[in-house]
One Martini backbone bead per residue (centre of mass of N, CA, C, O) as a GRO file, in nm:
protein
  366
    1MET     BB    1   4.505   0.897  -1.135
    2ALA     BB    2   4.582   1.158  -1.324
    3VAL     BB    3   4.781   1.329  -1.499
    4ARG     BB    4   4.952   1.640  -1.447
    5VAL     BB    5   4.940   1.926  -1.664
    6GLU     BB    6   5.138   2.218  -1.711
    7ARG     BB    7   5.098   2.559  -1.889
    8PRO     BB    8   5.250   2.824  -1.813
    9ASN     BB    9   5.268   3.165  -1.805
   10VAL     BB   10   5.550   3.362  -1.909
   11LYS     BB   11   5.791   3.569  -1.932
   12LYS     BB   12   5.994   3.690  -2.149
   13GLY     BB   13   6.339   3.640  -2.059
   14GLN     BB   14   6.339   3.458  -1.829
   15ARG     BB   15   6.504   3.308  -1.586
   16ALA     BB   16   6.571   2.956  -1.543
   17ILE     BB   17   6.557   2.742  -1.253
   18VAL     BB   18   6.675   2.399  -1.212
   19ILE     BB   19   6.576   2.171  -0.948
   20SER     BB   20   6.677   1.852  -0.803
   21ASP     BB   21   6.681   1.655  -0.545
   22ILE     BB   22   6.701   1.782  -0.237
   23HIS     BB   23   6.633   1.603   0.010
   24ALA     BB   24   6.611   1.808   0.269
   25ASN     BB   25   6.854   2.019   0.179
   26LEU     BB   26   6.847   2.328   0.282
   27LYS     BB   27   7.134   2.430   0.289
   28ALA     BB   28   7.201   2.376  -0.012
   29PHE     BB   29   6.966   2.533  -0.137
   30LEU     BB   30   7.046   2.814  -0.025
   31LYS     BB   31   7.333   2.813  -0.142
   32LEU     BB   32   7.246   2.793  -0.442
   33LEU     BB   33   7.070   3.047  -0.462
   34LYS     BB   34   7.301   3.238  -0.389
   35LYS     BB   35   7.508   3.159  -0.615
   36ILE     BB   36   7.279   3.243  -0.855
   37ASN     BB   37   7.106   3.490  -0.772
   38PHE     BB   38   6.826   3.459  -0.676
   39SER     BB   39   6.509   3.606  -0.790
   40GLU     BB   40   6.209   3.766  -0.877
   41GLN     BB   41   6.298   3.743  -1.193
   42ASP     BB   42   6.275   3.444  -1.164
   43ILE     BB   43   6.251   3.097  -1.238
   44LEU     BB   44   6.138   2.822  -1.040
   45ILE     BB   45   6.221   2.468  -1.084
   46LEU     BB   46   6.094   2.174  -0.931
   47LEU     BB   47   6.180   1.811  -0.974
   48GLY     BB   48   6.147   1.685  -0.713
   49ASP     BB   49   6.236   1.551  -0.424
   50MET     BB   50   6.233   1.755  -0.171
   51VAL     BB   51   6.198   1.508   0.010
   52GLU     BB   52   6.362   1.302   0.191
   53LYS     BB   53   6.668   1.162   0.349
   54GLY     BB   54   6.692   1.415   0.494
   55GLU     BB   55   6.676   1.651   0.777
   56ASN     BB   56   6.452   1.890   0.633
   57SER     BB   57   6.155   1.844   0.523
   58LEU     BB   58   5.967   2.051   0.663
   59ASP     BB   59   6.136   2.306   0.617
   60LEU     BB   60   6.151   2.283   0.312
   61LEU     BB   61   5.852   2.292   0.253
   62HIS     BB   62   5.798   2.566   0.386
   63TYR     BB   63   5.989   2.730   0.211
   64VAL     BB   64   5.850   2.675  -0.060
   65MET     BB   65   5.571   2.782   0.016
   66GLU     BB   66   5.672   3.074   0.069
   67LEU     BB   67   5.823   3.128  -0.199
   68LYS     BB   68   5.562   3.105  -0.380
   69LYS     BB   69   5.440   3.387  -0.272
   70THR     BB   70   5.702   3.578  -0.392
   71HIS     BB   71   5.764   3.380  -0.631
   72THR     BB   72   5.847   3.202  -0.926
   73VAL     BB   73   5.704   2.885  -0.858
   74PHE     BB   74   5.768   2.547  -0.961
   75ALA     BB   75   5.629   2.208  -0.913
   76VAL     BB   76   5.691   1.868  -0.894
   77CYS     BB   77   5.625   1.537  -0.846
   78GLY     BB   78   5.772   1.296  -0.655
   79ASN     BB   79   5.811   0.990  -0.516
   80CYS     BB   80   5.882   1.112  -0.233
   81ASP     BB   81   5.649   1.314  -0.203
   82ALA     BB   82   5.406   1.101  -0.237
   83ILE     BB   83   5.414   0.972   0.048
   84ALA     BB   84   5.227   1.186   0.192
   85MET     BB   85   4.952   1.069   0.069
   86GLU     BB   86   4.919   0.824   0.268
   87VAL     BB   87   4.764   0.984   0.492
   88LEU     BB   88   4.479   0.975   0.313
   89LYS     BB   89   4.476   0.671   0.357
   90ASP     BB   90   4.325   0.352   0.467
   91THR     BB   91   4.578   0.209   0.370
   92LYS     BB   92   4.886   0.075   0.445
   93ASN     BB   93   4.972   0.109   0.751
   94GLU     BB   94   5.205  -0.099   0.798
   95GLU     BB   95   5.389   0.000   0.569
   96LEU     BB   96   5.428   0.290   0.670
   97LEU     BB   97   5.541   0.224   0.948
   98LYS     BB   98   5.786   0.063   0.852
   99TYR     BB   99   5.916   0.290   0.690
  100ILE     BB  100   5.962   0.490   0.926
  101LEU     BB  101   6.124   0.297   1.120
  102LEU     BB  102   6.364   0.245   0.900
  103ARG     BB  103   6.363   0.569   0.875
  104LYS     BB  104   6.471   0.872   0.991
  105GLN     BB  105   6.424   1.038   0.704
  106THR     BB  106   6.102   1.181   0.717
  107LEU     BB  107   5.821   1.357   0.688
  108ILE     BB  108   5.628   1.195   0.871
  109GLY     BB  109   5.825   1.170   1.104
  110GLU     BB  110   5.850   1.475   1.160
  111MET     BB  111   5.555   1.521   1.221
  112CYS     BB  112   5.545   1.335   1.466
  113ARG     BB  113   5.761   1.473   1.635
  114GLU     BB  114   5.627   1.754   1.644
  115ALA     BB  115   5.351   1.609   1.765
  116GLU     BB  116   5.442   1.393   1.977
  117ILE     BB  117   5.463   1.112   1.820
  118GLU     BB  118   5.501   0.783   1.906
  119LEU     BB  119   5.674   0.520   1.748
  120ASN     BB  120   5.579   0.174   1.694
  121ARG     BB  121   5.485  -0.144   1.622
  122GLY     BB  122   5.192  -0.079   1.781
  123THR     BB  123   5.091   0.139   1.611
  124ASP     BB  124   4.811   0.329   1.515
  125MET     BB  125   4.808   0.456   1.196
  126GLY     BB  126   4.520   0.548   1.162
  127LYS     BB  127   4.524   0.761   1.391
  128VAL     BB  128   4.770   0.922   1.295
  129LYS     BB  129   4.653   1.017   1.030
  130LYS     BB  130   4.425   1.195   1.150
  131VAL     BB  131   4.614   1.393   1.288
  132LEU     BB  132   4.781   1.482   1.035
  133GLN     BB  133   4.544   1.587   0.868
  134GLU     BB  134   4.498   1.830   1.063
  135LEU     BB  135   4.791   1.953   1.114
  136TYR     BB  136   4.885   1.898   0.778
  137LYS     BB  137   4.692   2.007   0.553
  138GLU     BB  138   4.859   2.212   0.386
  139GLU     BB  139   5.102   2.032   0.313
  140ILE     BB  140   4.946   1.798   0.177
  141ASN     BB  141   4.798   1.970  -0.036
  142PHE     BB  142   5.046   2.076  -0.181
  143ILE     BB  143   5.136   1.798  -0.286
  144CYS     BB  144   4.865   1.702  -0.420
  145GLU     BB  145   4.873   1.967  -0.632
  146LEU     BB  146   5.097   1.866  -0.788
  147PRO     BB  147   5.236   1.825  -1.065
  148HIS     BB  148   5.407   1.612  -1.316
  149ILE     BB  149   5.396   1.829  -1.554
  150ILE     BB  150   5.593   2.079  -1.737
  151GLU     BB  151   5.526   2.334  -1.993
  152MET     BB  152   5.788   2.552  -2.141
  153GLY     BB  153   5.835   2.631  -2.426
  154GLN     BB  154   6.132   2.426  -2.501
  155TYR     BB  155   6.012   2.273  -2.235
  156VAL     BB  156   6.014   1.971  -2.030
  157PHE     BB  157   5.894   1.873  -1.699
  158ALA     BB  158   6.020   1.612  -1.474
  159HIS     BB  159   6.126   1.389  -1.261
  160ALA     BB  160   6.173   1.115  -1.471
  161ALA     BB  161   5.933   1.125  -1.711
  162VAL     BB  162   5.854   1.142  -2.073
  163TYR     BB  163   5.646   1.027  -2.322
  164PRO     BB  164   5.604   1.006  -2.644
  165ASN     BB  165   5.286   1.132  -2.755
  166ARG     BB  166   5.167   1.073  -2.422
  167MET     BB  167   5.142   1.272  -2.182
  168GLU     BB  168   4.827   1.249  -2.095
  169GLU     BB  169   4.841   0.913  -2.061
  170MET     BB  170   4.991   0.905  -1.821
  171LYS     BB  171   5.107   0.798  -1.530
  172PRO     BB  172   5.223   0.924  -1.248
  173SER     BB  173   5.439   0.696  -1.197
  174GLN     BB  174   5.593   0.745  -1.469
  175ALA     BB  175   5.689   1.043  -1.395
  176MET     BB  176   5.821   0.965  -1.097
  177LYS     BB  177   5.931   0.666  -1.213
  178ALA     BB  178   6.250   0.628  -1.400
  179ASP     BB  179   6.498   0.448  -1.494
  180ASP     BB  180   6.734   0.531  -1.718
  181PHE     BB  181   6.610   0.739  -1.935
  182MET     BB  182   6.852   0.804  -2.145
  183ASN     BB  183   6.849   0.469  -2.229
  184GLN     BB  184   6.544   0.431  -2.382
  185GLY     BB  185   6.533   0.576  -2.687
  186TYR     BB  186   6.451   0.873  -2.686
  187HIS     BB  187   6.283   1.141  -2.879
  188PHE     BB  188   6.282   1.504  -2.908
  189GLU     BB  189   6.186   1.837  -2.983
  190LYS     BB  190   6.201   1.893  -2.687
  191TYR     BB  191   6.330   1.953  -2.398
  192HIS     BB  192   6.389   1.708  -2.145
  193VAL     BB  193   6.362   1.743  -1.789
  194VAL     BB  194   6.535   1.554  -1.533
  195GLY     BB  195   6.569   1.336  -1.267
  196HIS     BB  196   6.621   1.078  -1.007
  197TRP     BB  197   6.887   0.997  -1.178
  198PRO     BB  198   7.195   0.979  -1.125
  199THR     BB  199   7.442   1.084  -1.338
  200SER     BB  200   7.674   0.883  -1.252
  201LEU     BB  201   7.519   0.623  -1.374
  202TYR     BB  202   7.624   0.703  -1.678
  203CYS     BB  203   7.910   0.623  -1.595
  204LYS     BB  204   8.196   0.421  -1.705
  205GLU     BB  205   8.482   0.583  -1.631
  206ILE     BB  206   8.403   0.887  -1.550
  207PRO     BB  207   8.303   1.048  -1.277
  208GLU     BB  208   7.987   1.240  -1.269
  209CYS     BB  209   7.750   1.509  -1.136
  210ASN     BB  210   7.665   1.644  -1.376
  211PRO     BB  211   7.484   1.738  -1.612
  212LYS     BB  212   7.308   1.573  -1.874
  213ILE     BB  213   7.349   1.631  -2.236
  214ASP     BB  214   7.123   1.548  -2.504
  215LYS     BB  215   7.109   1.692  -2.812
  216GLU     BB  216   6.986   1.478  -3.005
  217ASN     BB  217   6.732   1.386  -2.795
  218LYS     BB  218   6.647   1.597  -2.582
  219ILE     BB  219   6.808   1.541  -2.293
  220ILE     BB  220   6.798   1.623  -1.934
  221SER     BB  221   7.005   1.540  -1.651
  222ILE     BB  222   7.028   1.665  -1.285
  223ASP     BB  223   7.108   1.452  -1.077
  224GLY     BB  224   7.380   1.477  -0.829
  225GLY     BB  225   7.337   1.303  -0.552
  226ASN     BB  226   7.209   1.439  -0.330
  227VAL     BB  227   7.262   1.271  -0.019
  228LEU     BB  228   7.317   0.979  -0.153
  229LYS     BB  229   7.613   1.083  -0.195
  230ARG     BB  230   7.923   1.163  -0.083
  231ASP     BB  231   7.982   1.328  -0.379
  232GLY     BB  232   7.747   1.492  -0.400
  233GLN     BB  233   7.515   1.726  -0.571
  234LEU     BB  234   7.359   2.043  -0.628
  235ASN     BB  235   7.179   2.127  -0.904
  236ALA     BB  236   7.166   2.398  -1.160
  237LEU     BB  237   6.970   2.471  -1.418
  238ILE     BB  238   7.036   2.724  -1.669
  239ILE     BB  239   6.782   2.929  -1.834
  240PRO     BB  240   6.776   3.224  -1.995
  241ASP     BB  241   6.562   3.097  -2.221
  242LEU     BB  242   6.274   2.912  -2.292
  243ASP     BB  243   6.304   2.968  -2.624
  244GLN     BB  244   6.583   2.839  -2.577
  245GLU     BB  245   6.879   2.606  -2.579
  246GLU     BB  246   7.033   2.744  -2.371
  247VAL     BB  247   7.276   2.619  -2.125
  248ASN     BB  248   7.358   2.590  -1.776
  249PHE     BB  249   7.558   2.556  -1.464
  250ALA     BB  250   7.531   2.480  -1.108
  251TYR     BB  251   7.696   2.404  -0.783
  252VAL     BB  252   7.673   2.222  -0.469
  253ASP     BB  253   7.848   2.132  -0.169
  254GLN     BB  254   7.959   1.970   0.166
  255LEU     BB  255   8.258   1.966   0.129
  256ARG     BB  256   8.575   1.976   0.168
  257LYS     BB  257   8.826   2.217   0.121
  258ALA     BB  258   9.111   2.237  -0.116
  259LYS     BB  259   9.454   2.272  -0.200
  260VAL     BB  260   9.664   2.210  -0.449
  261LEU     BB  261  10.031   2.110  -0.434
  262ASN     BB  262  10.015   1.893  -0.683
  263THR     BB  263  10.069   1.796  -0.980
  264GLN     BB  264   9.840   1.597  -1.194
  265GLU     BB  265   9.791   1.348  -1.402
  266ALA     BB  266   9.625   1.155  -1.591
  267GLY     BB  267   9.530   0.856  -1.613
  268GLY     BB  268   9.435   0.583  -1.731
  269LYS     BB  269   9.237   0.348  -1.749
  270SER     BB  270   8.890   0.340  -1.645
  271PHE     BB  271   8.632   0.264  -1.390
  272CYS     BB  272   8.293   0.203  -1.291
  273ILE     BB  273   8.096   0.144  -0.990
  274PRO     BB  274   7.771   0.093  -0.942
  275TRP     BB  275   7.500   0.037  -0.735
  276THR     BB  276   7.343  -0.129  -0.972
  277ASP     BB  277   7.651  -0.294  -0.995
  278SER     BB  278   7.808  -0.397  -0.687
  279LEU     BB  279   7.926  -0.676  -0.712
  280VAL     BB  280   8.192  -0.832  -0.519
  281GLU     BB  281   8.523  -0.962  -0.483
  282LEU     BB  282   8.737  -1.052  -0.236
  283LEU     BB  283   9.101  -1.068  -0.237
  284ARG     BB  284   9.255  -0.817  -0.075
  285THR     BB  285   9.386  -0.687   0.237
  286GLU     BB  286   9.497  -0.334   0.307
  287LYS     BB  287   9.414  -0.182   0.554
  288ASP     BB  288   9.173   0.045   0.402
  289PHE     BB  289   9.184  -0.185   0.173
  290THR     BB  290   9.037  -0.367  -0.116
  291TYR     BB  291   9.080  -0.609  -0.343
  292CYS     BB  292   8.863  -0.617  -0.634
  293GLU     BB  293   8.604  -0.791  -0.811
  294HIS     BB  294   8.394  -0.731  -1.066
  295ILE     BB  295   8.162  -0.948  -1.154
  296SER     BB  296   8.040  -0.848  -1.438
  297SER     BB  297   8.338  -0.741  -1.567
  298GLY     BB  298   8.631  -0.824  -1.412
  299ASN     BB  299   8.723  -0.590  -1.273
  300LYS     BB  300   8.993  -0.427  -1.090
  301MET     BB  301   9.015  -0.287  -0.747
  302TRP     BB  302   9.066  -0.050  -0.510
  303ILE     BB  303   8.873  -0.039  -0.201
  304PRO     BB  304   8.731   0.107   0.041
  305ASN     BB  305   8.609  -0.032   0.322
  306SER     BB  306   8.378   0.187   0.368
  307TYR     BB  307   8.230   0.086   0.083
  308LEU     BB  308   8.175  -0.188   0.216
  309CYS     BB  309   7.909  -0.447   0.199
  310GLU     BB  310   7.731  -0.706   0.351
  311GLU     BB  311   7.512  -0.931   0.195
  312ARG     BB  312   7.331  -1.202   0.106
  313ASP     BB  313   7.494  -1.211  -0.194
  314GLY     BB  314   7.730  -1.030  -0.070
  315TRP     BB  315   7.952  -0.797  -0.188
  316HIS     BB  316   7.936  -0.436  -0.173
  317THR     BB  317   7.942  -0.117  -0.337
  318GLU     BB  318   7.984   0.181  -0.374
  319ASP     BB  319   8.040   0.426  -0.560
  320ILE     BB  320   8.324   0.367  -0.782
  321SER     BB  321   8.670   0.462  -0.874
  322ASP     BB  322   9.007   0.467  -1.052
  323TYR     BB  323   9.033   0.756  -1.118
  324GLN     BB  324   9.281   0.986  -1.233
  325ILE     BB  325   9.297   1.316  -1.169
  326PRO     BB  326   9.351   1.616  -1.308
  327LEU     BB  327   9.592   1.849  -1.158
  328THR     BB  328   9.667   2.178  -1.027
  329TYR     BB  329   9.828   2.401  -0.887
  330GLY     BB  330   9.570   2.565  -0.686
  331ASP     BB  331   9.345   2.398  -0.684
  332ILE     BB  332   9.001   2.368  -0.602
  333ILE     BB  333   8.864   2.118  -0.390
  334SER     BB  334   8.682   1.831  -0.313
  335VAL     BB  335   8.658   1.617  -0.019
  336THR     BB  336   8.570   1.287   0.054
  337GLU     BB  337   8.854   1.120   0.099
  338GLU     BB  338   9.092   0.998   0.345
  339THR     BB  339   9.377   0.797   0.277
  340SER     BB  340   9.655   0.586   0.250
  341ARG     BB  341   9.651   0.642  -0.088
  342GLY     BB  342   9.461   0.901  -0.071
  343TYR     BB  343   9.236   1.113  -0.254
  344LEU     BB  344   8.894   1.176  -0.279
  345VAL     BB  345   8.784   1.390  -0.543
  346LYS     BB  346   8.651   1.718  -0.662
  347LYS     BB  347   8.623   1.869  -0.999
  348ASN     BB  348   8.380   2.006  -1.160
  349GLY     BB  349   8.213   1.722  -1.084
  350ILE     BB  350   8.476   1.548  -1.090
  351ILE     BB  351   8.591   1.223  -1.003
  352GLY     BB  352   8.897   1.139  -0.805
  353TRP     BB  353   9.232   1.059  -0.767
  354TYR     BB  354   9.472   1.182  -0.521
  355TYR     BB  355   9.853   1.179  -0.447
  356GLY     BB  356   9.898   1.438  -0.296
  357MET     BB  357   9.895   1.748  -0.164
  358LEU     BB  358   9.716   1.938   0.096
  359GLU     BB  359   9.520   2.241   0.164
  360PHE     BB  360   9.315   2.321   0.398
  361LEU     BB  361   9.019   2.496   0.433
  362PRO     BB  362   8.804   2.675   0.550
  363GLU     BB  363   8.466   2.607   0.599
  364ASN     BB  364   8.364   2.890   0.450
  365ILE     BB  365   8.486   2.778   0.198
  366ASP     BB  366   8.393   2.738  -0.173
   0.00000   0.00000   0.00000
């Protein structure tokens, strides 16, 4: 299958809203659209991975399909969306069945549950596919018809990557899955906007989930780790005019909100441990923390025990940092973890440790 590139014509001066990696989080998606006052006057561009990993893949897909009928909505296919195309294939039945059984939150799994199809290790997935092809023909066709790349004005949009000077020659898999794209050394004349790779993975010292904007090389990465990370967020890149290079952003998360009661200065030197390089050695445990040495860097830090997991090659941690975030009395922050040593919090998309007192706010306060 060849890569599909679309170059739609849109009205000049329309605001464009770009959102990536919703991952079936319909609640956050609706909350974000409300926060940015999304309307029929705007252009909405979805950068793939609309479904999978979250709780509402089918509802999210239906919502986008209906929204596309009444609003100006464009979407590209992400690697997670493309899994739905497996329903149309006669091969890899055992692989698909294993994938669904291992993961609770999948689009195909939701389709099966809604159709009252019970899956187990002995299920004939070939027969299941035929049923789903009939029941969910519209949904599957919607995903199959999604382009991989969209070019509008001074911007190019894809889920994971677009390679210089050979957009039309790319394979769909190259546009849908490319890790660490901002560090691959590419430079563009137009801004290339991608998702797929959580922006926090680009952070070496201070963890941050906000969009990363490389003005020199014209690359913007916007995946805030929504659903995948405890402190993740759903970002919206806001482009007031697609013919201009001005951008800003907004985000939402679903963490508890609290007011800061003690001012705190920024700490000293800090470092981040990403899940892509997460092997640690356990040195000493006290209460709900363990003092660990990061194997590849030699750096040491206290890590909450709930972030640690033993695998075949040793102990690993979720994304974590020892950054002490500066906060001022009255700041409203998101709270990820409450521990014996303090709080892991987020302010304006930046994540760090806070060691003072908090006043938790009602749940409906954002």
